[in-house]
N, C-alpha and C positions, 0 to 999 in steps of 0.2 A: 350328095343325094338333094341336094338345093331341087333338083328339078323331078324328086317325087313328090309324088301329093302324099298326103297330109296319114288318111288310110295307108296304104303299100306302107310305107314307113310303117307305123305301125305293127305290119304283117310279116315284115322284114323283119324286125324286132324281137315280134313278139316267135319266131321262127329262129332266133341267133340265143333267144333266150332257151327255148326251148330245147335248140340244142350242146348248151352245154348242159341247162340239164342229164341227156341224157350221158353227154362224156363226161362226166362228173358220176355219174352211176355205175358207168363203164370202170370209171379208176379205183376204186376201193384202194387202193395201196396209197395210192393217197390221199395222208392222214389232213386235217382241219386242221392243225398245225400248223403244216409244211405251206400250206394258201396261206394260212396266216402272216405267216413269215416271210412268203413271193409277197401273197399277192394282197396281203388287211383287208383281206374278205375268208370264209369260207361259206359251206353247206348253208352252213347255222344262218348266217348272215341272207344268205340271198332267199332263205326259206322266211327270215324275220322282214325283209321289202317286198316279198307277195304279199306277205301276211300286211303291213302297212297300209300295200295300196291296196289290198280290199277294203284295209278299216276308209280310207279313203270314201272310195266311194257307196259303202255303206251296207258291205258283202262278209255274212254272219261266216270265218274261217279264222278255227283256230288256229292256234300255235302246231298244235298236234295234227294238228289237216296239213298246216304249209309247210308243212318239216315229212309228215309223210309223202306229199308229193314229191319235195326235192330230194329224197333218197328213195323215193321206189316203192321205203318201208316203214314198218314204226321207228322209231329213230332209234329206243332201246334193242328195239331189235338188231339195226345196223351197228351201234354200238357193239351189241353180244358178239358180232361175228368178221368186224373191221377194224372196228377200232385200239392202235395197240400205245399203249404207256406212254407217254413222250421221255426222249431219252433228255435227260439234264442238258444239250447243248442245243435243245431241238426247245426249251423250258427258257435256256438263256439268251436268246435269240428272239424268244418272241418278249418276254420282259423289257430289253432294249429298245421292240419298234412297238410296244404294244397301242393296236389302236385303240382311239375310244370307247372303248363296247362295255 
């Protein structure tokens, strides 16, 4: 990407972010704890990073708004529809590899 101008790079990165969010909205079978255990981040992390970016630019974006953007619906609704209770093995894996969140 060294030959790409800054604006185009930002546009490409934004497109990749939008695709990741869309993918995670479609893959409701993938639980946040699975993402945390495998990748060290989850949908909540993405929504927090989005809010932090808005905060850095002085843009008003609440935690609920950023989560709704990432989840495609209010967080509590997503949890009610899609979140399952974590299995003991998932919790144990999380404790072993728990990132500093």
